[in-house]
VMD Tcl script that builds the backbone (N, CA, C; Angstrom):
set m [mol new atoms 309]
animate dup $m
set s [atomselect $m all]
$s set {name element resname resid chain x y z} {
  {N N MET 1 A -16.078 0.728 -41.310}
  {CA C MET 1 A -14.367 0.233 -40.921}
  {C C MET 1 A -14.481 1.400 -39.591}
  {N N ARG 2 A -14.478 2.757 -39.746}
  {CA C ARG 2 A -14.276 3.849 -38.597}
  {C C ARG 2 A -15.254 3.386 -37.466}
  {N N ALA 3 A -16.225 3.275 -37.737}
  {CA C ALA 3 A -17.009 2.566 -36.465}
  {C C ALA 3 A -16.605 1.352 -35.592}
  {N N LYS 4 A -16.056 0.558 -36.352}
  {CA C LYS 4 A -15.283 -0.808 -35.813}
  {C C LYS 4 A -14.337 -0.138 -35.212}
  {N N LEU 5 A -13.189 0.389 -35.578}
  {CA C LEU 5 A -12.380 1.253 -34.929}
  {C C LEU 5 A -12.628 1.686 -33.387}
  {N N LEU 6 A -13.660 2.806 -33.694}
  {CA C LEU 6 A -14.056 3.521 -32.552}
  {C C LEU 6 A -14.495 2.718 -31.234}
  {N N VAL 7 A -15.407 1.561 -31.716}
  {CA C VAL 7 A -15.926 0.335 -30.865}
  {C C VAL 7 A -14.704 -0.549 -30.181}
  {N N LEU 8 A -13.983 -0.807 -31.090}
  {CA C LEU 8 A -12.640 -1.280 -30.477}
  {C C LEU 8 A -11.748 -0.638 -29.399}
  {N N THR 9 A -12.016 0.752 -29.617}
  {CA C THR 9 A -11.106 1.461 -28.974}
  {C C THR 9 A -11.981 2.097 -27.418}
  {N N ALA 10 A -13.252 1.672 -27.521}
  {CA C ALA 10 A -13.842 2.101 -26.364}
  {C C ALA 10 A -13.963 0.979 -25.708}
  {N N VAL 11 A -13.957 -0.248 -26.108}
  {CA C VAL 11 A -13.700 -1.261 -25.398}
  {C C VAL 11 A -12.359 -1.412 -24.589}
  {N N ALA 12 A -11.258 -1.118 -25.529}
  {CA C ALA 12 A -10.023 -1.380 -24.807}
  {C C ALA 12 A -9.916 -0.355 -23.577}
  {N N VAL 13 A -10.321 0.922 -23.788}
  {CA C VAL 13 A -10.357 1.922 -22.578}
  {C C VAL 13 A -11.327 1.337 -21.500}
  {N N LEU 14 A -12.143 0.707 -21.749}
  {CA C LEU 14 A -12.977 0.105 -20.632}
  {C C LEU 14 A -12.379 -0.997 -19.646}
  {N N PHE 15 A -11.643 -1.995 -20.748}
  {CA C PHE 15 A -10.696 -2.897 -19.961}
  {C C PHE 15 A -9.727 -2.404 -19.150}
  {N N THR 16 A -9.193 -1.465 -19.563}
  {CA C THR 16 A -7.826 -0.886 -18.904}
  {C C THR 16 A -8.165 0.033 -17.617}
  {N N GLY 17 A -9.357 0.508 -17.591}
  {CA C GLY 17 A -10.143 0.962 -16.555}
  {C C GLY 17 A -10.415 -0.100 -15.416}
  {N N ILE 18 A -10.898 -1.150 -15.931}
  {CA C ILE 18 A -11.486 -2.099 -15.120}
  {C C ILE 18 A -9.910 -2.685 -14.375}
  {N N ASN 19 A -9.136 -3.007 -14.993}
  {CA C ASN 19 A -7.690 -3.375 -14.704}
  {C C ASN 19 A -7.318 -2.365 -13.565}
  {N N LEU 20 A -7.212 -1.609 -13.961}
  {CA C LEU 20 A -6.874 -0.331 -12.759}
  {C C LEU 20 A -7.480 -0.468 -11.646}
  {N N LEU 21 A -8.887 -0.677 -11.544}
  {CA C LEU 21 A -9.584 -0.914 -10.354}
  {C C LEU 21 A -9.361 -2.267 -9.559}
  {N N ILE 22 A -9.146 -3.317 -10.407}
  {CA C ILE 22 A -9.094 -4.614 -9.731}
  {C C ILE 22 A -7.596 -4.572 -9.237}
  {N N ALA 23 A -6.529 -3.769 -9.743}
  {CA C ALA 23 A -4.976 -3.897 -9.212}
  {C C ALA 23 A -4.977 -3.445 -7.915}
  {N N ALA 24 A -5.781 -2.470 -7.400}
  {CA C ALA 24 A -5.684 -1.906 -5.688}
  {C C ALA 24 A -6.801 -2.415 -5.251}
  {N N GLU 25 A -6.510 -3.498 -4.075}
  {CA C GLU 25 A -7.245 -4.113 -3.333}
  {C C GLU 25 A -7.661 -3.256 -2.082}
  {N N LYS 26 A -8.891 -2.848 -1.443}
  {CA C LYS 26 A -9.164 -2.381 -0.536}
  {C C LYS 26 A -9.121 -3.262 0.525}
  {N N VAL 27 A -8.173 -2.903 1.807}
  {CA C VAL 27 A -8.281 -3.658 2.770}
  {C C VAL 27 A -8.139 -3.201 4.153}
  {N N THR 28 A -7.923 -3.718 5.059}
  {CA C THR 28 A -7.764 -3.299 6.463}
  {C C THR 28 A -7.257 -4.453 7.225}
  {N N LEU 29 A -5.667 -3.977 7.676}
  {CA C LEU 29 A -4.900 -4.895 8.065}
  {C C LEU 29 A -4.213 -4.558 9.638}
  {N N LYS 30 A -4.075 -5.454 10.392}
  {CA C LYS 30 A -3.687 -5.061 11.692}
  {C C LYS 30 A -2.312 -6.127 12.082}
  {N N GLY 31 A -1.480 -5.538 12.589}
  {CA C GLY 31 A -0.096 -6.004 12.832}
  {C C GLY 31 A 0.981 -5.125 13.569}
  {N N GLU 32 A 1.973 -5.451 13.522}
  {CA C GLU 32 A 3.089 -4.556 13.973}
  {C C GLU 32 A 3.795 -3.654 12.943}
  {N N MET 33 A 3.785 -2.240 13.329}
  {CA C MET 33 A 4.172 -1.316 12.484}
  {C C MET 33 A 5.686 -0.953 13.101}
  {N N SER 34 A 6.417 -0.634 12.192}
  {CA C SER 34 A 7.864 -0.210 12.346}
  {C C SER 34 A 8.660 0.291 11.417}
  {N N CYS 35 A 9.647 0.989 11.315}
  {CA C CYS 35 A 10.357 1.727 10.258}
  {C C CYS 35 A 11.190 0.521 9.589}
  {N N ALA 36 A 10.964 0.543 8.094}
  {CA C ALA 36 A 11.967 -0.525 7.369}
  {C C ALA 36 A 13.200 -0.318 7.539}
  {N N LYS 37 A 13.705 0.890 7.580}
  {CA C LYS 37 A 15.044 1.315 7.629}
  {C C LYS 37 A 15.762 1.050 8.872}
  {N N CYS 38 A 15.284 1.655 10.013}
  {CA C CYS 38 A 15.990 1.692 11.281}
  {C C CYS 38 A 15.578 0.480 12.090}
  {N N ASN 39 A 14.355 -0.172 11.974}
  {CA C ASN 39 A 14.145 -1.525 12.843}
  {C C ASN 39 A 14.393 -2.772 11.874}
  {N N LEU 40 A 13.876 -2.798 10.539}
  {CA C LEU 40 A 14.123 -3.812 9.916}
  {C C LEU 40 A 15.167 -3.866 8.832}
  {N N LYS 41 A 15.883 -2.763 8.892}
  {CA C LYS 41 A 17.038 -2.849 8.096}
  {C C LYS 41 A 16.896 -3.253 6.510}
  {N N GLU 42 A 15.687 -3.103 5.985}
  {CA C GLU 42 A 15.202 -3.366 4.632}
  {C C GLU 42 A 15.267 -2.112 3.202}
  {N N THR 43 A 15.242 -1.131 4.135}
  {CA C THR 43 A 15.272 0.097 2.868}
  {C C THR 43 A 16.394 1.241 3.126}
  {N N ALA 44 A 16.592 1.811 2.423}
  {CA C ALA 44 A 17.735 2.936 2.425}
  {C C ALA 44 A 17.152 4.053 3.035}
  {N N LYS 45 A 15.676 4.398 3.002}
  {CA C LYS 45 A 15.157 5.679 3.655}
  {C C LYS 45 A 13.954 5.200 4.600}
  {N N CYS 46 A 13.811 5.966 5.485}
  {CA C CYS 46 A 12.887 5.682 6.613}
  {C C CYS 46 A 11.558 5.584 5.857}
  {N N GLN 47 A 10.676 4.453 6.024}
  {CA C GLN 47 A 9.493 4.323 5.520}
  {C C GLN 47 A 8.472 3.193 6.543}
  {N N ASN 48 A 7.563 3.355 6.586}
  {CA C ASN 48 A 6.580 2.452 7.582}
  {C C ASN 48 A 6.442 1.257 6.876}
  {N N ALA 49 A 6.709 0.175 7.762}
  {CA C ALA 49 A 6.342 -1.215 7.465}
  {C C ALA 49 A 5.217 -1.864 8.339}
  {N N LEU 50 A 4.648 -2.570 7.870}
  {CA C LEU 50 A 3.262 -3.202 8.653}
  {C C LEU 50 A 3.738 -4.660 8.677}
  {N N LYS 51 A 3.915 -5.706 9.580}
  {CA C LYS 51 A 4.214 -7.013 9.526}
  {C C LYS 51 A 2.635 -7.593 9.927}
  {N N VAL 52 A 2.340 -8.244 9.047}
  {CA C VAL 52 A 1.283 -9.393 9.480}
  {C C VAL 52 A 1.350 -10.449 9.336}
  {N N GLY 53 A 1.576 -11.412 10.148}
  {CA C GLY 53 A 1.856 -12.578 10.080}
  {C C GLY 53 A 3.548 -12.570 9.627}
  {N N ASP 54 A 3.728 -13.414 8.462}
  {CA C ASP 54 A 5.197 -13.604 7.943}
  {C C ASP 54 A 5.170 -12.684 6.687}
  {N N LYS 55 A 4.151 -11.917 6.496}
  {CA C LYS 55 A 4.136 -11.038 5.365}
  {C C LYS 55 A 4.261 -9.219 5.784}
  {N N THR 56 A 5.278 -8.622 4.889}
  {CA C THR 56 A 5.556 -7.274 5.141}
  {C C THR 56 A 4.842 -6.434 4.175}
  {N N TYR 57 A 4.321 -5.554 4.789}
  {CA C TYR 57 A 3.527 -4.415 3.848}
  {C C TYR 57 A 4.355 -3.271 3.843}
  {N N TYR 58 A 4.667 -2.662 2.967}
  {CA C TYR 58 A 5.432 -1.449 2.855}
  {C C TYR 58 A 4.682 -0.085 2.772}
  {N N LEU 59 A 4.484 0.697 3.168}
  {CA C LEU 59 A 3.466 1.914 3.226}
  {C C LEU 59 A 4.237 3.033 2.482}
  {N N VAL 60 A 3.116 3.309 1.103}
  {CA C VAL 60 A 3.430 4.210 0.484}
  {C C VAL 60 A 3.474 5.678 1.282}
  {N N GLN 61 A 4.685 6.270 0.735}
  {CA C GLN 61 A 4.679 7.858 1.263}
  {C C GLN 61 A 3.602 8.528 1.294}
  {N N ASN 62 A 2.857 9.018 1.710}
  {CA C ASN 62 A 1.799 10.055 1.879}
  {C C ASN 62 A 1.230 10.590 2.956}
  {N N ASP 63 A 0.486 11.589 3.103}
  {CA C ASP 63 A 0.385 12.517 4.214}
  {C C ASP 63 A -0.043 11.390 5.476}
  {N N VAL 64 A -0.668 10.680 5.328}
  {CA C VAL 64 A -1.180 9.656 6.384}
  {C C VAL 64 A 0.241 8.744 7.112}
  {N N SER 65 A 0.821 8.477 6.081}
  {CA C SER 65 A 1.876 7.429 6.486}
  {C C SER 65 A 2.960 8.349 7.264}
  {N N LYS 66 A 3.163 9.672 6.784}
  {CA C LYS 66 A 4.312 10.407 7.083}
  {C C LYS 66 A 3.979 10.624 8.795}
  {N N LYS 67 A 2.561 11.162 8.761}
  {CA C LYS 67 A 2.111 11.666 10.137}
  {C C LYS 67 A 2.169 10.744 11.309}
  {N N PHE 68 A 2.432 9.379 10.822}
  {CA C PHE 68 A 2.416 8.074 11.813}
  {C C PHE 68 A 3.771 7.800 12.002}
  {N N HIS 69 A 4.783 8.226 11.158}
  {CA C HIS 69 A 5.942 7.511 11.330}
  {C C HIS 69 A 6.549 7.695 12.490}
  {N N ARG 70 A 6.768 9.201 13.301}
  {CA C ARG 70 A 7.496 9.320 14.236}
  {C C ARG 70 A 7.101 8.515 15.149}
  {N N GLU 71 A 6.248 7.873 15.167}
  {CA C GLU 71 A 5.745 6.853 16.517}
  {C C GLU 71 A 6.302 5.570 16.514}
  {N N VAL 72 A 6.667 5.309 15.176}
  {CA C VAL 72 A 7.380 3.911 15.003}
  {C C VAL 72 A 8.980 3.912 14.558}
  {N N CYS 73 A 9.339 5.035 14.483}
  {CA C CYS 73 A 10.741 5.193 13.647}
  {C C CYS 73 A 11.584 4.302 14.542}
  {N N THR 74 A 11.679 4.692 16.142}
  {CA C THR 74 A 12.786 4.275 16.843}
  {C C THR 74 A 12.781 2.676 17.486}
  {N N SER 75 A 11.147 2.732 17.688}
  {CA C SER 75 A 10.676 1.169 18.093}
  {C C SER 75 A 9.152 0.940 17.409}
  {N N PRO 76 A 9.182 -0.303 17.375}
  {CA C PRO 76 A 7.903 -1.028 16.750}
  {C C PRO 76 A 6.730 -0.712 17.415}
  {N N LYS 77 A 5.749 -0.745 16.958}
  {CA C LYS 77 A 4.270 -0.691 17.881}
  {C C LYS 77 A 3.389 -1.740 17.563}
  {N N ASP 78 A 2.932 -2.474 18.265}
  {CA C ASP 78 A 1.913 -3.517 18.080}
  {C C ASP 78 A 0.583 -3.218 18.245}
  {N N ASN 79 A -0.517 -3.847 17.336}
  {CA C ASN 79 A -1.946 -3.590 17.383}
  {C C ASN 79 A -1.938 -2.324 16.715}
  {N N VAL 80 A -1.472 -2.207 15.424}
  {CA C VAL 80 A -1.468 -1.096 14.755}
  {C C VAL 80 A -2.547 -1.562 13.422}
  {N N GLU 81 A -3.729 -0.791 13.098}
  {CA C GLU 81 A -4.794 -1.136 11.997}
  {C C GLU 81 A -4.536 0.101 11.074}
  {N N VAL 82 A -4.492 -0.429 9.972}
  {CA C VAL 82 A -4.253 0.209 8.687}
  {C C VAL 82 A -5.169 -0.089 7.695}
  {N N GLU 83 A -6.088 0.852 7.297}
  {CA C GLU 83 A -6.984 0.636 6.096}
  {C C GLU 83 A -6.450 1.559 5.078}
  {N N GLY 84 A -6.479 0.989 3.781}
  {CA C GLY 84 A -6.123 1.601 2.498}
  {C C GLY 84 A -6.090 0.529 1.364}
  {N N THR 85 A -5.322 0.627 0.480}
  {CA C THR 85 A -5.334 -0.420 -0.785}
  {C C THR 85 A -3.909 -0.824 -0.904}
  {N N VAL 86 A -4.074 -1.795 -1.486}
  {CA C VAL 86 A -2.816 -2.752 -1.279}
  {C C VAL 86 A -2.662 -3.378 -3.015}
  {N N GLU 87 A -1.294 -3.287 -3.440}
  {CA C GLU 87 A -0.984 -3.753 -4.677}
  {C C GLU 87 A 0.599 -4.285 -4.626}
  {N N GLU 88 A 0.746 -5.111 -5.306}
  {CA C GLU 88 A 2.044 -5.671 -5.613}
  {C C GLU 88 A 2.922 -4.766 -6.551}
  {N N LYS 89 A 4.243 -4.531 -6.144}
  {CA C LYS 89 A 5.001 -3.702 -6.993}
  {C C LYS 89 A 6.530 -3.784 -7.017}
  {N N ASP 90 A 7.190 -4.612 -7.714}
  {CA C ASP 90 A 8.395 -4.936 -7.784}
  {C C ASP 90 A 8.640 -6.086 -6.759}
  {N N GLY 91 A 7.915 -6.643 -6.675}
  {CA C GLY 91 A 7.686 -8.244 -5.593}
  {C C GLY 91 A 7.380 -7.511 -4.435}
  {N N LYS 92 A 6.998 -6.503 -4.166}
  {CA C LYS 92 A 6.514 -6.059 -2.545}
  {C C LYS 92 A 5.166 -5.771 -2.607}
  {N N MET 93 A 4.808 -6.146 -1.398}
  {CA C MET 93 A 3.437 -5.588 -1.182}
  {C C MET 93 A 3.052 -4.119 -0.871}
  {N N MET 94 A 2.655 -3.345 -1.508}
  {CA C MET 94 A 2.767 -1.738 -1.201}
  {C C MET 94 A 1.374 -1.565 -0.517}
  {N N LEU 95 A 1.422 -0.701 0.500}
  {CA C LEU 95 A -0.093 -0.391 1.232}
  {C C LEU 95 A 0.015 1.188 1.182}
  {N N THR 96 A -1.107 1.605 0.293}
  {CA C THR 96 A -1.535 2.918 0.481}
  {C C THR 96 A -2.382 3.435 1.657}
  {N N ALA 97 A -1.961 3.733 2.653}
  {CA C ALA 97 A -3.134 4.144 3.839}
  {C C ALA 97 A -3.782 5.306 3.467}
  {N N THR 98 A -5.144 4.833 3.807}
  {CA C THR 98 A -6.110 6.172 3.951}
  {C C THR 98 A -6.482 6.532 5.542}
  {N N SER 99 A -5.994 5.496 6.631}
  {CA C SER 99 A -5.985 5.535 7.836}
  {C C SER 99 A -5.314 4.665 8.650}
  {N N ILE 100 A -4.505 5.110 9.945}
  {CA C ILE 100 A -3.918 4.349 10.570}
  {C C ILE 100 A -4.377 4.871 12.169}
  {N N LYS 101 A -4.663 3.624 12.860}
  {CA C LYS 101 A -5.066 3.724 14.196}
  {C C LYS 101 A -4.182 2.598 14.980}
  {N N ALA 102 A -3.684 3.262 16.126}
  {CA C ALA 102 A -3.027 2.377 17.279}
  {C C ALA 102 A -3.970 2.208 18.297}
  {N N GLU 103 A -3.796 0.746 18.940}
  {CA C GLU 103 A -4.208 0.815 20.065}
  {C C GLU 103 A -3.255 1.241 21.573}
}
mol reanalyze $m
mol bondsrecalc $m
mol representation Tube
mol addrep $m
């Protein structure tokens, strides 16, 4: 009985780890970046947002995102490429950037 419980616990931990890996999808997106507060009027605080077509990706506040923010706070910037992971949270697409490049 104890061995079965141990096996079931191990399987549960394995599936939890797999779900976490699947939840965040690695992507490279290119579009117009602007401030979600100052330009888009969609958030209470300054936050980078990347518009790709009709979809908006809100950048998670990390060092990469914060470093780039002053370039887009007062005016949007076209042709910005962002690499990172995307996951949906509270109905919004959240993009955790690992690199941001502007042309």
